[in-house]
Backbone as JSON Lines, residues from 0, in Angstrom:
{"i":0,"aa":"M","n":[8.35,-8.38,-14.65],"ca":[8.23,-8.89,-13.3],"c":[7.45,-10.21,-13.36]}
{"i":1,"aa":"S","n":[8.04,-11.26,-12.83],"ca":[7.37,-12.55,-12.84],"c":[6.56,-12.73,-11.55]}
{"i":2,"aa":"D","n":[5.64,-13.67,-11.59],"ca":[4.8,-13.93,-10.42],"c":[5.6,-14.43,-9.22]}
{"i":3,"aa":"H","n":[6.77,-15.0,-9.49],"ca":[7.56,-15.6,-8.42],"c":[8.8,-14.8,-8.07]}
{"i":4,"aa":"E","n":[8.95,-13.61,-8.62],"ca":[10.13,-12.79,-8.35],"c":[10.13,-12.34,-6.89]}
{"i":5,"aa":"V","n":[11.26,-12.5,-6.24],"ca":[11.41,-12.08,-4.85],"c":[12.37,-10.91,-4.81]}
{"i":6,"aa":"L","n":[11.99,-9.86,-4.12],"ca":[12.8,-8.64,-4.05],"c":[13.4,-8.49,-2.67]}
{"i":7,"aa":"E","n":[14.62,-8.0,-2.64],"ca":[15.26,-7.69,-1.36],"c":[14.6,-6.45,-0.78]}
{"i":8,"aa":"I","n":[14.45,-6.44,0.5],"ca":[13.81,-5.33,1.19],"c":[14.89,-4.37,1.7]}
{"i":9,"aa":"S","n":[14.57,-3.12,1.75],"ca":[15.51,-2.08,2.19],"c":[15.85,-2.22,3.67]}
{"i":10,"aa":"D","n":[16.84,-1.46,4.1],"ca":[17.18,-1.41,5.52],"c":[15.98,-0.98,6.35]}
{"i":11,"aa":"F","n":[15.22,0.0,5.84],"ca":[14.0,0.44,6.53],"c":[13.05,-0.74,6.74]}
{"i":12,"aa":"G","n":[12.8,-1.5,5.69],"ca":[11.9,-2.64,5.78],"c":[12.38,-3.7,6.75]}
{"i":13,"aa":"R","n":[13.68,-3.94,6.73],"ca":[14.25,-4.91,7.67],"c":[14.11,-4.42,9.11]}
{"i":14,"aa":"D","n":[14.42,-3.15,9.33],"ca":[14.33,-2.6,10.68],"c":[12.9,-2.49,11.19]}
{"i":15,"aa":"A","n":[12.01,-2.0,10.34],"ca":[10.63,-1.74,10.76],"c":[9.78,-3.01,10.83]}
{"i":16,"aa":"Y","n":[10.04,-3.98,9.94],"ca":[9.15,-5.13,9.84],"c":[9.85,-6.47,10.04]}
{"i":17,"aa":"G","n":[11.19,-6.45,10.14],"ca":[11.92,-7.69,10.36],"c":[11.93,-8.63,9.18]}
{"i":18,"aa":"L","n":[11.72,-8.11,7.99],"ca":[11.72,-8.93,6.78],"c":[12.99,-8.67,5.98]}
{"i":19,"aa":"S","n":[13.43,-9.68,5.25],"ca":[14.62,-9.5,4.41],"c":[14.28,-9.5,2.93]}
{"i":20,"aa":"S","n":[13.16,-10.09,2.57],"ca":[12.72,-10.12,1.19],"c":[11.22,-10.33,1.14]}
{"i":21,"aa":"A","n":[10.65,-10.06,-0.03],"ca":[9.21,-10.26,-0.23],"c":[8.94,-10.47,-1.71]}
{"i":22,"aa":"P","n":[7.94,-11.26,-2.02],"ca":[7.58,-11.43,-3.44],"c":[7.13,-10.1,-4.04]}
{"i":23,"aa":"A","n":[7.55,-9.83,-5.26],"ca":[7.14,-8.61,-5.95],"c":[5.61,-8.55,-6.03]}
{"i":24,"aa":"A","n":[4.97,-9.69,-6.26],"ca":[3.5,-9.72,-6.36],"c":[2.86,-9.29,-5.04]}
{"i":25,"aa":"A","n":[3.47,-9.64,-3.92],"ca":[2.92,-9.23,-2.61],"c":[3.05,-7.73,-2.45]}
{"i":26,"aa":"M","n":[4.18,-7.16,-2.92],"ca":[4.35,-5.71,-2.85],"c":[3.3,-5.0,-3.71]}
{"i":27,"aa":"V","n":[3.05,-5.54,-4.9],"ca":[2.04,-4.95,-5.79],"c":[0.67,-5.03,-5.13]}
{"i":28,"aa":"N","n":[0.32,-6.19,-4.62],"ca":[-0.99,-6.37,-3.98],"c":[-1.17,-5.49,-2.75]}
{"i":29,"aa":"Y","n":[-0.11,-5.32,-2.02],"ca":[-0.14,-4.47,-0.84],"c":[-0.53,-3.03,-1.21]}
{"i":30,"aa":"G","n":[0.14,-2.49,-2.2],"ca":[-0.16,-1.13,-2.65],"c":[-1.57,-1.01,-3.22]}
{"i":31,"aa":"K","n":[-1.98,-2.02,-3.97],"ca":[-3.33,-2.01,-4.54],"c":[-4.38,-2.05,-3.43]}
{"i":32,"aa":"A","n":[-4.14,-2.85,-2.4],"ca":[-5.09,-2.92,-1.28],"c":[-5.2,-1.56,-0.6]}
{"i":33,"aa":"L","n":[-4.08,-0.88,-0.42],"ca":[-4.12,0.45,0.19],"c":[-4.92,1.42,-0.67]}
{"i":34,"aa":"L","n":[-4.75,1.34,-1.99],"ca":[-5.49,2.24,-2.87],"c":[-6.98,1.96,-2.86]}
{"i":35,"aa":"V","n":[-7.37,0.68,-2.8],"ca":[-8.79,0.33,-2.71],"c":[-9.39,0.9,-1.43]}
{"i":36,"aa":"I","n":[-8.7,0.74,-0.33],"ca":[-9.19,1.23,0.96],"c":[-9.25,2.76,0.95]}
{"i":37,"aa":"A","n":[-8.21,3.39,0.43],"ca":[-8.19,4.85,0.36],"c":[-9.33,5.37,-0.51]}
{"i":38,"aa":"G","n":[-9.7,4.6,-1.53],"ca":[-10.75,5.02,-2.45],"c":[-12.15,4.57,-2.06]}
{"i":39,"aa":"A","n":[-12.3,4.06,-0.86],"ca":[-13.61,3.58,-0.42],"c":[-14.65,4.69,-0.38]}
{"i":40,"aa":"D","n":[-14.2,5.94,-0.29],"ca":[-15.13,7.07,-0.29],"c":[-15.43,7.55,-1.71]}
{"i":41,"aa":"G","n":[-14.93,6.83,-2.72],"ca":[-15.21,7.18,-4.11],"c":[-14.04,7.77,-4.86]}
{"i":42,"aa":"E","n":[-13.07,8.29,-4.16],"ca":[-11.91,8.85,-4.84],"c":[-10.66,8.63,-4.0]}
{"i":43,"aa":"V","n":[-9.51,8.67,-4.69],"ca":[-8.22,8.58,-4.02],"c":[-7.57,9.95,-4.19]}
{"i":44,"aa":"S","n":[-7.41,10.64,-3.07],"ca":[-6.79,11.97,-3.12],"c":[-5.32,11.85,-3.48]}
{"i":45,"aa":"R","n":[-4.72,12.96,-3.81],"ca":[-3.29,12.96,-4.15],"c":[-2.46,12.44,-2.97]}
{"i":46,"aa":"A","n":[-2.76,12.89,-1.77],"ca":[-2.02,12.44,-0.58],"c":[-2.21,10.94,-0.36]}
{"i":47,"aa":"E","n":[-3.44,10.46,-0.55],"ca":[-3.71,9.03,-0.39],"c":[-3.01,8.21,-1.47]}
{"i":48,"aa":"S","n":[-2.87,8.77,-2.64],"ca":[-2.18,8.1,-3.74],"c":[-0.67,8.1,-3.55]}
{"i":49,"aa":"D","n":[-0.15,9.18,-3.01],"ca":[1.31,9.3,-2.82],"c":[1.82,8.44,-1.68]}
{"i":50,"aa":"W","n":[1.03,8.26,-0.63],"ca":[1.51,7.54,0.54],"c":[1.98,6.13,0.22]}
{"i":51,"aa":"P","n":[1.18,5.29,-0.46],"ca":[1.66,3.93,-0.74],"c":[2.92,3.92,-1.61]}
{"i":52,"aa":"R","n":[2.99,4.83,-2.58],"ca":[4.16,4.88,-3.45],"c":[5.41,5.25,-2.65]}
{"i":53,"aa":"T","n":[5.3,6.25,-1.79],"ca":[6.43,6.67,-0.97],"c":[6.85,5.55,-0.02]}
{"i":54,"aa":"H","n":[5.87,4.95,0.64],"ca":[6.17,3.87,1.57],"c":[6.8,2.69,0.85]}
{"i":55,"aa":"Q","n":[6.25,2.31,-0.29],"ca":[6.78,1.17,-1.03],"c":[8.22,1.43,-1.49]}
{"i":56,"aa":"R","n":[8.5,2.64,-1.97],"ca":[9.87,2.97,-2.37],"c":[10.82,2.83,-1.18]}
{"i":57,"aa":"K","n":[10.38,3.37,-0.04],"ca":[11.17,3.31,1.18],"c":[11.37,1.85,1.62]}
{"i":58,"aa":"F","n":[10.39,1.02,1.37],"ca":[10.41,-0.39,1.73],"c":[11.33,-1.21,0.83]}
{"i":59,"aa":"G","n":[11.54,-0.73,-0.4],"ca":[12.41,-1.44,-1.33],"c":[11.75,-1.89,-2.62]}
{"i":60,"aa":"A","n":[10.51,-1.44,-2.86],"ca":[9.82,-1.81,-4.1],"c":[10.52,-1.17,-5.29]}
{"i":61,"aa":"T","n":[10.53,-1.89,-6.39],"ca":[11.16,-1.4,-7.62],"c":[10.22,-0.45,-8.36]}
{"i":62,"aa":"D","n":[10.76,0.26,-9.33],"ca":[9.93,1.13,-10.17],"c":[8.86,0.32,-10.89]}
{"i":63,"aa":"E","n":[9.18,-0.92,-11.23],"ca":[8.22,-1.79,-11.9],"c":[7.02,-2.08,-11.0]}
{"i":64,"aa":"V","n":[7.27,-2.29,-9.72],"ca":[6.18,-2.51,-8.76],"c":[5.33,-1.25,-8.64]}
{"i":65,"aa":"I","n":[5.98,-0.11,-8.47],"ca":[5.27,1.17,-8.31],"c":[4.45,1.48,-9.56]}
{"i":66,"aa":"A","n":[4.96,1.14,-10.73],"ca":[4.26,1.42,-11.99],"c":[2.92,0.7,-12.07]}
{"i":67,"aa":"E","n":[2.8,-0.41,-11.37],"ca":[1.53,-1.17,-11.37],"c":[0.38,-0.33,-10.81]}
{"i":68,"aa":"Y","n":[0.67,0.63,-9.96],"ca":[-0.37,1.45,-9.34],"c":[-0.9,2.52,-10.29]}
{"i":69,"aa":"E","n":[-0.12,2.89,-11.28],"ca":[-0.49,3.99,-12.2],"c":[-1.75,3.67,-12.99]}
{"i":70,"aa":"T","n":[-1.91,2.44,-13.42],"ca":[-3.07,2.07,-14.24],"c":[-4.13,1.31,-13.44]}
{"i":71,"aa":"F","n":[-3.91,1.16,-12.16],"ca":[-4.82,0.4,-11.31],"c":[-6.1,1.19,-11.05]}
{"i":72,"aa":"D","n":[-7.25,0.56,-11.27],"ca":[-8.54,1.2,-11.02],"c":[-9.13,0.68,-9.72]}
{"i":73,"aa":"H","n":[-9.03,1.47,-8.67],"ca":[-9.51,1.06,-7.35],"c":[-11.01,0.85,-7.32]}
{"i":74,"aa":"R","n":[-11.74,1.51,-8.24],"ca":[-13.22,1.45,-8.21],"c":[-13.76,0.09,-8.61]}
{"i":75,"aa":"T","n":[-13.02,-0.65,-9.42],"ca":[-13.51,-1.95,-9.88],"c":[-12.75,-3.11,-9.24]}
{"i":76,"aa":"A","n":[-11.85,-2.81,-8.34],"ca":[-11.0,-3.84,-7.74],"c":[-11.74,-4.62,-6.66]}
{"i":77,"aa":"D","n":[-11.34,-5.85,-6.48],"ca":[-11.9,-6.74,-5.45],"c":[-10.89,-6.86,-4.32]}
{"i":78,"aa":"L","n":[-11.13,-6.15,-3.22],"ca":[-10.19,-6.14,-2.1],"c":[-9.94,-7.55,-1.55]}
{"i":79,"aa":"A","n":[-10.99,-8.33,-1.4],"ca":[-10.82,-9.69,-0.87],"c":[-9.91,-10.51,-1.78]}
{"i":80,"aa":"G","n":[-10.08,-10.35,-3.08],"ca":[-9.23,-11.07,-4.03],"c":[-7.78,-10.61,-3.97]}
{"i":81,"aa":"I","n":[-7.6,-9.31,-3.8],"ca":[-6.23,-8.77,-3.69],"c":[-5.57,-9.31,-2.43]}
{"i":82,"aa":"L","n":[-6.27,-9.27,-1.31],"ca":[-5.7,-9.75,-0.06],"c":[-5.46,-11.26,-0.1]}
{"i":83,"aa":"A","n":[-6.33,-12.0,-0.78],"ca":[-6.13,-13.45,-0.9],"c":[-4.86,-13.76,-1.68]}
{"i":84,"aa":"G","n":[-4.49,-12.88,-2.59],"ca":[-3.28,-13.08,-3.38],"c":[-2.03,-12.57,-2.7]}
{"i":85,"aa":"T","n":[-2.16,-12.11,-1.46],"ca":[-1.02,-11.57,-0.71],"c":[-0.76,-12.5,0.46]}
{"i":86,"aa":"S","n":[0.11,-13.47,0.23],"ca":[0.28,-14.52,1.24],"c":[1.41,-14.27,2.22]}
{"i":87,"aa":"T","n":[2.31,-13.33,1.95],"ca":[3.48,-13.23,2.81],"c":[3.53,-11.97,3.66]}
{"i":88,"aa":"D","n":[2.62,-11.03,3.46],"ca":[2.75,-9.79,4.21],"c":[1.46,-9.34,4.87]}
{"i":89,"aa":"V","n":[0.7,-10.26,5.41],"ca":[-0.55,-9.92,6.07],"c":[-0.3,-8.99,7.25]}
{"i":90,"aa":"E","n":[0.69,-9.3,8.08],"ca":[0.99,-8.45,9.23],"c":[1.42,-7.07,8.78]}
{"i":91,"aa":"L","n":[2.24,-7.0,7.75],"ca":[2.68,-5.73,7.19],"c":[1.49,-4.95,6.67]}
{"i":92,"aa":"T","n":[0.6,-5.61,5.97],"ca":[-0.56,-4.94,5.41],"c":[-1.43,-4.33,6.51]}
{"i":93,"aa":"L","n":[-1.72,-5.08,7.53],"ca":[-2.56,-4.57,8.61],"c":[-1.91,-3.37,9.29]}
{"i":94,"aa":"H","n":[-0.63,-3.45,9.55],"ca":[0.09,-2.34,10.18],"c":[0.02,-1.1,9.3]}
{"i":95,"aa":"A","n":[0.32,-1.27,8.02],"ca":[0.33,-0.13,7.12],"c":[-1.07,0.44,6.89]}
{"i":96,"aa":"L","n":[-2.07,-0.42,6.86],"ca":[-3.44,0.07,6.69],"c":[-3.85,0.95,7.86]}
{"i":97,"aa":"I","n":[-3.46,0.55,9.05],"ca":[-3.76,1.36,10.23],"c":[-3.04,2.7,10.12]}
{"i":98,"aa":"D","n":[-1.75,2.66,9.76],"ca":[-0.98,3.9,9.6],"c":[-1.6,4.8,8.54]}
{"i":99,"aa":"M","n":[-2.04,4.2,7.43],"ca":[-2.6,5.0,6.36],"c":[-3.92,5.65,6.78]}
{"i":100,"aa":"E","n":[-4.74,4.92,7.5],"ca":[-6.0,5.5,7.95],"c":[-5.74,6.65,8.92]}
{"i":101,"aa":"K","n":[-4.74,6.5,9.77],"ca":[-4.38,7.6,10.67],"c":[-3.91,8.81,9.86]}
{"i":102,"aa":"A","n":[-3.14,8.56,8.8],"ca":[-2.66,9.65,7.94],"c":[-3.84,10.32,7.24]}
{"i":103,"aa":"A","n":[-4.78,9.52,6.73],"ca":[-5.96,10.08,6.07],"c":[-6.79,10.9,7.06]}
{"i":104,"aa":"H","n":[-6.91,10.41,8.28],"ca":[-7.62,11.15,9.33],"c":[-6.96,12.5,9.56]}
{"i":105,"aa":"N","n":[-5.64,12.5,9.65],"ca":[-4.91,13.75,9.88],"c":[-5.07,14.72,8.72]}
{"i":106,"aa":"V","n":[-5.09,14.2,7.49],"ca":[-5.29,15.06,6.32],"c":[-6.69,15.67,6.36]}
{"i":107,"aa":"R","n":[-7.71,14.84,6.64],"ca":[-9.09,15.36,6.72],"c":[-9.2,16.41,7.82]}
{"i":108,"aa":"A","n":[-8.58,16.15,8.95],"ca":[-8.64,17.09,10.07],"c":[-7.97,18.41,9.71]}
{"i":109,"aa":"A","n":[-6.84,18.33,9.03],"ca":[-6.09,19.55,8.69],"c":[-6.76,20.35,7.58]}
{"i":110,"aa":"I","n":[-7.27,19.67,6.57],"ca":[-7.82,20.38,5.42],"c":[-9.28,20.77,5.63]}
{"i":111,"aa":"F","n":[-10.07,19.83,6.12],"ca":[-11.5,20.05,6.2],"c":[-12.0,20.3,7.63]}
{"i":112,"aa":"H","n":[-11.1,20.26,8.57],"ca":[-11.46,20.43,9.98],"c":[-12.52,19.4,10.4]}
{"i":113,"aa":"V","n":[-12.34,18.17,9.89],"ca":[-13.22,17.06,10.22],"c":[-12.42,16.11,11.1]}
{"i":114,"aa":"D","n":[-12.94,15.83,12.28],"ca":[-12.2,15.0,13.22],"c":[-12.96,13.71,13.47]}
{"i":115,"aa":"V","n":[-13.12,12.9,12.41],"ca":[-13.83,11.64,12.52],"c":[-13.03,10.57,11.8]}
{"i":116,"aa":"L","n":[-13.04,9.38,12.34],"ca":[-12.4,8.26,11.65],"c":[-13.38,7.58,10.76]}
């Protein structure tokens, strides 16, 4: 995967976000940002880890993009640096981050009976 590779987005991505393509690097950074945020409490649960992968696949990310998350260490990552390297999907990132936090809230509420954001 090159730094300038542009990937076609799935029908889901076109319908949900109005995009037709996105740089592979932006897709990678997007998933990494979600993992850093999910791991802000010190760990990334299985559900928190699965959500970005599932969403990215649905969005049109390749296996090569998804593989970048396998070795990614959220504990040492610089979120500001990751977001600075994501120039084409800021609106997408904010929307998905909100959705992911709602999903994490629902998981905490269901498993631990904790109803706090």
